[in-house]
C-alpha positions as CSV (number, residue, x, y, z in Angstrom):
1,X,0.0,0.0,0.0
2,X,1.5,3.4,-1.0
3,X,1.6,6.1,1.6
4,X,-1.2,8.6,1.9
5,X,-0.7,11.0,-1.0
6,X,0.4,14.5,-0.2
7,X,-0.6,17.4,-2.4
8,X,1.5,20.5,-3.1
9,X,-1.9,22.2,-3.6
10,X,-2.2,22.3,0.2
11,X,0.4,25.1,0.4
12,X,-1.9,27.5,-1.4
13,X,-5.2,26.5,0.2
14,X,-6.8,27.4,3.4
15,X,-4.8,26.5,6.5
16,X,-8.0,24.9,7.9
17,X,-7.3,22.0,5.5
18,X,-3.7,21.5,6.7
19,X,-2.5,19.6,9.8
20,X,1.0,18.5,10.6
21,X,0.8,17.0,14.1
22,X,3.8,14.6,14.3
23,X,2.8,11.8,16.7
24,X,6.0,9.8,16.9
25,X,9.4,9.4,15.3
26,X,12.5,7.4,16.5
27,X,15.8,6.6,14.8
28,X,17.0,4.6,17.8
29,X,20.0,6.8,18.6
30,X,19.7,6.4,22.4
31,X,20.0,3.4,24.6
32,X,19.2,1.9,28.0
33,X,21.8,-0.3,29.8
34,X,20.1,-2.5,32.3
35,X,20.1,-6.0,33.9
36,X,18.4,-8.7,32.0
37,X,14.9,-9.2,33.5
38,X,15.4,-13.0,33.4
39,X,19.0,-13.2,34.7
40,X,20.3,-10.3,36.9
41,X,23.9,-11.4,36.4
42,X,23.7,-10.3,32.7
43,X,23.7,-6.8,31.4
44,X,21.9,-5.9,28.2
45,X,21.7,-2.8,26.0
46,X,18.3,-1.9,24.4
47,X,17.0,1.0,22.4
48,X,15.8,3.6,24.9
49,X,12.3,2.7,26.2
50,X,12.1,-0.3,23.9
51,X,12.9,-4.0,24.5
52,X,13.5,-7.1,22.5
53,X,12.0,-10.5,23.4
54,X,10.6,-13.7,22.3
55,X,7.5,-15.6,23.6
56,X,6.9,-19.2,24.2
57,X,3.7,-19.2,22.0
58,X,4.8,-16.9,19.2
59,X,2.3,-14.1,20.0
60,X,3.5,-10.6,20.8
61,X,1.6,-10.5,24.1
62,X,2.3,-14.2,25.1
63,X,4.5,-15.5,28.0
64,X,8.1,-14.3,27.6
65,X,10.8,-16.9,26.8
66,X,12.9,-16.5,29.9
67,X,15.8,-18.3,28.4
68,X,16.7,-15.4,26.2
69,X,18.5,-12.1,27.2
70,X,18.5,-10.2,23.9
71,X,20.8,-7.2,23.6
72,X,21.7,-4.7,20.8
73,X,25.0,-3.1,19.8
74,X,25.4,0.5,18.6
75,X,26.8,0.2,15.1
76,X,28.0,2.3,12.2
77,X,28.6,6.0,11.8
78,X,25.2,6.8,13.3
79,X,25.5,4.3,16.1
80,X,22.1,2.8,15.4
81,X,21.3,-0.6,17.0
82,X,22.0,-4.0,15.5
83,X,20.8,-7.3,16.9
84,X,23.1,-10.3,16.7
85,X,20.6,-12.9,15.7
86,X,22.7,-15.7,17.2
87,X,21.0,-14.6,20.5
88,X,17.5,-15.7,19.5
89,X,15.7,-18.9,18.9
90,X,15.4,-18.9,15.1
91,X,12.2,-21.0,15.2
92,X,10.3,-18.2,17.1
93,X,9.5,-14.7,16.0
94,X,11.5,-11.8,17.5
95,X,9.6,-8.8,18.9
96,X,10.6,-5.2,19.4
97,X,8.1,-3.4,21.7
98,X,7.9,0.1,23.1
99,X,7.5,0.6,26.8
100,X,4.6,2.8,28.1
101,X,7.1,5.5,29.1
102,X,7.9,6.0,25.4
103,X,4.5,7.4,24.7
104,X,3.6,9.1,28.0
105,X,4.3,12.6,26.7
106,X,2.8,12.3,23.3
107,X,-0.1,14.4,22.0
108,X,-3.5,12.9,21.2
109,X,-4.3,11.9,17.7
110,X,-6.4,14.2,15.7
111,X,-10.0,12.9,15.3
112,X,-11.2,11.7,11.9
113,X,-7.8,11.8,10.3
114,X,-5.4,9.5,8.3
115,X,-2.0,8.5,9.6
116,X,0.9,6.4,8.4
117,X,2.8,3.9,10.6
118,X,6.2,2.8,9.5
119,X,9.1,0.5,10.7
120,X,12.3,0.4,8.7
121,X,15.2,-2.1,9.1
122,X,17.9,-3.9,7.1
123,X,19.8,-7.2,7.6
124,X,23.3,-8.4,7.1
125,X,22.6,-10.8,4.3
126,X,19.8,-12.6,2.4
127,X,19.3,-15.5,4.8
128,X,18.4,-13.1,7.6
129,X,15.5,-11.4,5.6
130,X,12.3,-11.8,7.6
131,X,9.4,-13.8,6.2
132,X,6.6,-11.8,4.6
133,X,2.9,-12.5,4.4
134,X,0.2,-13.6,6.8
135,X,0.7,-17.4,7.1
136,X,2.0,-17.2,10.7
137,X,0.9,-16.9,14.3
138,X,-1.6,-14.0,14.6
139,X,-1.9,-13.9,10.8
140,X,1.2,-11.7,10.5
141,X,4.7,-13.0,9.8
142,X,6.7,-9.8,9.9
143,X,5.6,-6.2,10.3
144,X,4.0,-4.4,13.2
145,X,1.0,-4.0,15.5
146,X,-0.1,-0.4,16.4
147,X,-2.5,0.0,19.3
148,X,-4.6,3.1,19.7
149,X,-6.1,3.8,23.2
150,X,-9.8,5.0,22.8
151,X,-12.7,5.2,25.3
152,X,-13.2,1.4,25.0
153,X,-11.2,-1.6,23.9
154,X,-7.8,-0.7,22.3
155,X,-7.9,-0.5,18.5
156,X,-5.1,-2.5,16.8
157,X,-3.9,-1.8,13.3
158,X,-1.3,-3.8,11.6
159,X,1.3,-3.5,8.8
160,X,2.5,-6.5,7.0
161,X,5.9,-6.9,5.4
162,X,5.6,-7.3,1.6
163,X,8.7,-8.5,-0.3
164,X,6.9,-8.6,-3.7
165,X,9.0,-7.0,-6.5
166,X,12.1,-6.6,-4.4
167,X,15.3,-8.5,-5.5
168,X,16.6,-10.9,-2.9
169,X,19.9,-9.0,-2.9
170,X,18.2,-5.9,-1.6
171,X,18.5,-6.0,2.2
172,X,16.5,-2.9,3.2
173,X,12.8,-3.1,4.1
174,X,10.1,-0.6,5.0
175,X,6.8,-1.7,6.4
176,X,4.2,1.1,5.9
177,X,0.5,1.1,6.5
178,X,-2.1,3.8,6.7
179,X,-5.0,3.8,9.2
180,X,-7.8,6.2,10.2
181,X,-8.5,7.6,13.6
182,X,-12.1,7.8,14.9
183,X,-14.3,10.6,16.2
184,X,-13.1,10.4,19.8
185,X,-11.4,13.5,21.3
186,X,-9.0,11.3,23.3
187,X,-7.1,8.8,21.1
188,X,-3.5,8.1,22.1
189,X,-0.7,5.8,20.9
190,X,-0.6,2.9,23.3
191,X,1.3,0.1,21.6
192,X,4.0,-0.2,18.9
193,X,5.3,-3.7,18.4
194,X,7.5,-4.9,15.5
195,X,7.6,-8.6,14.7
196,X,10.3,-10.4,12.7
197,X,9.8,-14.1,11.7
198,X,12.7,-15.9,10.0
199,X,12.7,-18.8,7.6
200,X,12.5,-22.3,9.1
201,X,15.9,-23.9,9.4
202,X,17.9,-20.8,8.6
203,X,21.3,-20.4,10.1
204,X,21.4,-17.1,11.9
205,X,24.7,-17.6,13.7
206,X,26.5,-14.8,11.9
207,X,23.6,-12.6,10.9
208,X,22.4,-9.2,12.2
209,X,19.2,-7.3,12.2
210,X,19.7,-3.5,12.0
211,X,16.9,-1.2,13.4
212,X,16.7,2.0,11.4
213,X,13.5,3.9,12.1
214,X,9.9,3.8,13.5
215,X,7.3,6.5,13.1
216,X,3.6,7.5,13.3
217,X,3.0,10.5,11.0
218,X,-0.1,12.3,9.7
219,X,-1.0,12.9,6.1
220,X,-0.3,16.6,5.4
221,X,-3.9,17.4,4.4
222,X,-7.1,16.6,6.2
223,X,-9.1,14.0,4.4
224,X,-12.5,14.7,3.0
225,X,-15.2,13.2,5.2
226,X,-18.0,11.2,3.7
227,X,-21.1,10.7,5.8
228,X,-23.7,10.4,3.0
229,X,-23.8,9.8,-0.7
230,X,-26.2,12.0,-2.6
231,X,-26.8,11.4,-6.3
232,X,-28.7,13.8,-8.6
233,X,-29.3,14.2,-12.3
234,X,-25.7,15.4,-12.9
235,X,-24.4,12.0,-11.7
236,X,-26.7,9.9,-14.0
237,X,-24.8,7.8,-16.5
238,X,-27.2,7.1,-19.4
239,X,-24.9,4.4,-20.8
240,X,-25.2,2.2,-17.7
241,X,-28.5,3.6,-16.3
242,X,-26.7,4.1,-13.0
243,X,-25.6,7.1,-10.9
244,X,-21.8,7.6,-10.6
245,X,-20.7,9.7,-7.6
246,X,-16.9,10.3,-7.2
247,X,-15.7,10.4,-3.6
248,X,-14.7,14.0,-4.0
249,X,-18.3,14.9,-4.8
250,X,-19.6,13.1,-1.8
251,X,-17.5,15.0,0.8
252,X,-19.5,16.6,3.5
253,X,-16.8,17.9,5.8
254,X,-13.1,17.9,6.6
255,X,-10.8,18.7,3.7
256,X,-12.3,19.3,0.3
257,X,-11.2,18.3,-3.2
258,X,-8.1,16.4,-2.0
259,X,-6.8,12.9,-2.8
260,X,-7.6,11.4,0.6
261,X,-11.1,10.5,1.8
262,X,-12.6,8.9,4.9
263,X,-15.9,7.0,5.1
264,X,-17.2,8.4,8.4
265,X,-18.8,6.8,11.5
266,X,-21.5,9.3,12.6
267,X,-23.7,7.3,15.0
268,X,-23.8,8.5,18.6
269,X,-22.4,5.2,19.9
270,X,-19.2,3.3,20.4
271,X,-18.3,1.8,17.0
272,X,-18.7,-2.0,17.2
273,X,-20.4,-4.9,15.3
274,X,-23.4,-4.3,17.5
275,X,-23.5,-0.6,16.9
276,X,-22.5,0.1,13.3
277,X,-22.9,3.4,11.5
278,X,-24.4,3.7,8.0
279,X,-23.4,6.0,5.1
280,X,-26.7,6.2,3.3
281,X,-27.0,6.7,-0.5
282,X,-29.9,8.7,-1.8
283,X,-31.2,9.8,-5.2
284,X,-32.5,13.4,-5.5
285,X,-35.3,13.7,-6.3
286,X,-36.3,10.3,-4.9
287,X,-37.8,7.7,-7.1
288,X,-40.4,4.9,-6.6
289,X,-38.0,2.4,-8.2
290,X,-34.6,1.2,-6.8
291,X,-31.7,3.0,-8.4
292,X,-28.0,2.0,-8.5
293,X,-25.6,4.5,-7.0
294,X,-21.8,4.0,-7.4
295,X,-19.4,5.6,-5.0
296,X,-16.3,5.8,-7.3
297,X,-12.6,5.9,-6.3
298,X,-10.5,7.1,-9.2
299,X,-6.7,7.0,-9.8
300,X,-4.7,9.0,-7.3
301,X,-7.5,8.9,-4.8
302,X,-7.4,7.0,-1.5
303,X,-10.4,6.0,0.5
304,X,-10.2,4.8,4.1
305,X,-13.1,3.5,6.1
306,X,-13.6,4.0,9.8
307,X,-14.3,0.9,11.9
308,X,-17.8,-0.5,11.6
309,X,-18.9,2.0,9.0
310,X,-21.2,0.5,6.3
311,X,-22.8,1.5,3.0
312,X,-26.5,1.2,2.5
313,X,-29.1,2.6,0.2
314,X,-32.0,4.8,1.4
315,X,-35.6,3.7,1.0
316,X,-37.3,4.4,-2.3
317,X,-40.1,6.8,-2.5
318,X,-43.3,5.5,-0.9
319,X,-41.9,2.1,0.1
320,X,-40.0,1.4,3.3
321,X,-39.2,-2.2,2.2
322,X,-37.3,-1.3,-1.0
323,X,-33.9,0.4,-1.0
324,X,-31.6,1.9,-3.5
325,X,-28.4,0.1,-4.2
326,X,-25.0,1.7,-3.3
327,X,-21.9,0.1,-4.7
328,X,-18.3,0.8,-3.8
329,X,-16.3,1.0,-7.1
330,X,-12.6,1.1,-7.4
331,X,-11.8,2.7,-10.7
332,X,-8.0,2.7,-10.3
333,X,-7.5,4.3,-6.8
334,X,-6.6,2.9,-3.4
335,X,-9.0,1.5,-0.8
336,X,-7.6,0.8,2.6
337,X,-9.4,-1.6,4.9
338,X,-7.9,-1.7,8.4
339,X,-10.2,-2.8,11.1
340,X,-12.4,-5.8,11.9
341,X,-15.1,-5.7,9.2
342,X,-16.8,-3.7,6.5
343,X,-20.2,-4.7,5.3
344,X,-22.0,-4.1,2.0
345,X,-25.6,-4.8,3.0
346,X,-28.8,-5.0,1.2
347,X,-27.5,-6.1,-2.2
348,X,-24.7,-3.6,-2.5
349,X,-21.6,-4.6,-4.4
350,X,-17.9,-4.0,-4.5
351,X,-16.7,-3.6,-8.1
352,X,-13.0,-3.7,-8.9
353,X,-12.1,-1.9,-12.1
354,X,-8.4,-1.3,-11.2
355,X,-6.2,0.1,-8.4
356,X,-5.5,-1.5,-5.0
357,X,-7.5,-2.8,-2.2
358,X,-5.2,-3.1,0.8
359,X,-6.0,-5.2,3.9
360,X,-3.8,-3.6,6.6
361,X,-5.2,-5.7,9.4
362,X,-4.6,-9.4,9.3
363,X,-7.9,-10.0,11.2
364,X,-9.9,-7.8,8.7
365,X,-13.1,-9.3,7.4
366,X,-15.7,-7.9,5.0
367,X,-19.1,-9.3,4.3
368,X,-21.3,-9.0,1.2
369,X,-25.0,-9.5,1.9
370,X,-27.0,-10.2,-1.2
371,X,-30.8,-10.2,-1.2
372,X,-33.7,-9.9,-3.5
373,X,-35.3,-6.4,-3.6
374,X,-38.7,-7.5,-2.6
375,X,-40.6,-7.2,0.7
376,X,-39.7,-10.8,1.4
377,X,-36.0,-11.1,2.0
378,X,-33.7,-14.1,1.2
379,X,-30.2,-13.5,2.3
380,X,-26.8,-15.1,1.7
381,X,-23.8,-13.8,3.6
382,X,-20.3,-14.3,2.1
383,X,-17.4,-13.5,4.3
384,X,-14.0,-12.9,2.7
385,X,-10.9,-12.9,4.8
386,X,-7.4,-11.9,3.9
């Protein structure tokens, strides 16, 4: 997934549309020297307010493997940390986790915004390259978990390492994922955990993992917020008999006419599967027959979706049992799906005409509910998982 696009146009537009709150950035130049928590006779060096560990069950929050005291060495002209991989059990993932003190003084996230999370590293040679993909414990082989504290259960977003298109001789890797914040005033960075899984049977005796950079940064411009999709005669496409509404036309708040857009949760409840919010598609003027409304993402546009925010059509004129159909159409842009689920309900469709659909959360699920448009409903739910 490419980073959230930044527009130079922002320099000449209203400052209301611009925000630049840096949440977190660390090049690991500073260190802590302390006793190993599992063996006080041993001294270890760690990146300041971070620690390295393995677990007995391979999960980042699982029981620590108390047989390992993992240290780093300041290395190179910038004295950044490298990890001698001879210290670890190569059959288990290695974790790098920030301590709570690292985030204690950080500002809150801006509400209803888009952010990029990133971890950068390199290795000493090809055998030490971490495994990519999701076929591992917790559905993430290598990458990161980012936890956001909200007034409820902590929200976790993930970034997965992707080696596609990179030559095996290239030893530098960046894991980058974008994610949306929610409507809460108080949202704060609570967890940042990097995970590195190595190939089964690999010899890591003389290999090193170099830690380069970690960050949480905002997009430069506020995203356009979409809380409803209204189609009128100007959106009607006579060739298809459907209404095409570009995401920029649907913006109802936030930044206007930019590349980044956010499908917004507006219900006065805590977002959950039990309390979703609906972005409703309407036709103006309303019609007695169901119409098809396409919410279109074009090239160079990115659409993010807040947790538990769904698309649904409004009722047709004079009939509460029939609804218009609202489709999400990717026409060459980027659609980022981060949290637990996204539902297209009531016969709505996802149409892929090009571009990217990125699943930045290994536990993400979206459901497509298809039903006949009559007063008697027959329903078939299809769940697609990454």
